[in-house]
N, C-alpha and C positions, 0 to 999 in steps of 0.2 A: 214507711215503705221505703221498698230498694227497687231501685227503678235496673233493669237490665235493658242491657244494650242488643238490642235487633239487630242483626245481620242478616243481610241477605244471602242467599247462595253463591252470587258472582265475585265476591268481593275474597272468595275463600281461595288461597294458593298466589294470590297476586306479587306477595313479596320474596315467592321464591322466582317469580319470574325476572322482576326486578332485580336481587341479587344475581343470577345467573346471565343476564344482559350486564349488569357490570363486574362477574368475572369474564365475560368475555372480550371489554372492552380492555381491559387491564392484561389476559393475556396477550389481546393482539398489539398492544402498547408494547411489552417486554419483548415480543418476539420482531418487531419492527426495530426497538433499541438494538438488540442484541445482533438483527440483519445490517443496521448500518456501523455498528463496532466493528464486526467481520470484515468489514468492506475497506475501514480505515486503515486496520490492522494490516491488511492485505494488501494496501496501497504504500503502507511506510516497509513494507518487507520487500517489495517490489523494487521501490526507490533503493531499499540496501543493496538489494542483490545488484542492478543496475550499477551502482556506482565501483562496487567491490570489482564487477564485471570487466568492467571501463579500465578499473584501474590494471588489472590483469592482462587485459589485450594489449594496453598502451606498455606492460612491461615486455612486450614480446613482438612489438611492432616492428622490429629489424629483420623479425623472419619472413615479414607478410603476411598479406591480409589473411591468408588460410590458419597461420599459425597464431594470430593474434585472436581471429574469432574461435579459435578451438578453445583456447585459455579461456575468452570470456564466457564461455559455454559451459565449460568444466566449472569455475565458480559461481556462475549464477544457478547453475545445478547444486553445486554445496548449500547455496544460499536458499533453497526450496524454491528458488524459478526457473524458468523454461527461457532461455534465448530467442527472443520472437525476430530480430534484425541486429546487424552487425556489419560495421563498413568500416575502412580504413580510411581514412582521409589525411593524406600528408602523413604526419607521425602521431596523428588525435584516431584514436577509437572511437567510434558514435556506436553506444547499443541501447537496444530496449528489450526490456525483462518484463516477462507478465508472471503474475502470483494469483492462483484461483483464490478467491475467499472461501473461509469456510463457514461450517455449520448451517443455518438457513438461507444464508447469503450465497451458499456455491453455484448455484443456479444462475445467476446475474451474468457471469462470465470472468475473464480477467481482468485486472487492474495490472496496470503497466506505469513503468517507471524508464527515465529517459535518461543518460548519461554520456559524458563524453570525458574522455583524459587523454592526456598526452603531457609531454615536457614543458617546462614552463618557458614561456617567450621571453628571455631578456633582453631588456633594448639598453643597447650599449650606451652610457652618459659618460662626458667625461668627470672623473674625477679629481676634485680642487683637493691641492695639498697646500700648506700656508706652511714656508718655510721659516723658522723660526733662526734668524743669525745672534748667536751669543756671543 
């Protein structure tokens, strides 16, 4: 004699609910990871744009702050960023560049990169030369 499993009507479809819950968790994790990745990429882009903008501004520092910051703004824009702040401090140019993340993280706001560029300071040090008499 065979025994048949007796199912009460209450368990029907419970596997579907569990599968949907697991799918929802997987999608939530994937969206969170994608958003975090987009923020990291935007942060690196902002820093690269800030570095390039500061160098461009420093190359134009002799023209004054307006000229240096205009060059920095142009280069920041070409690198996908927007110049948020620019200042000439002596011969150094300090910039802040913002980049908006893409994808699901776009609503978070701007990521920023800060950079400073200017002429290298060279400290004079006495050069010691050995004179060899032959």
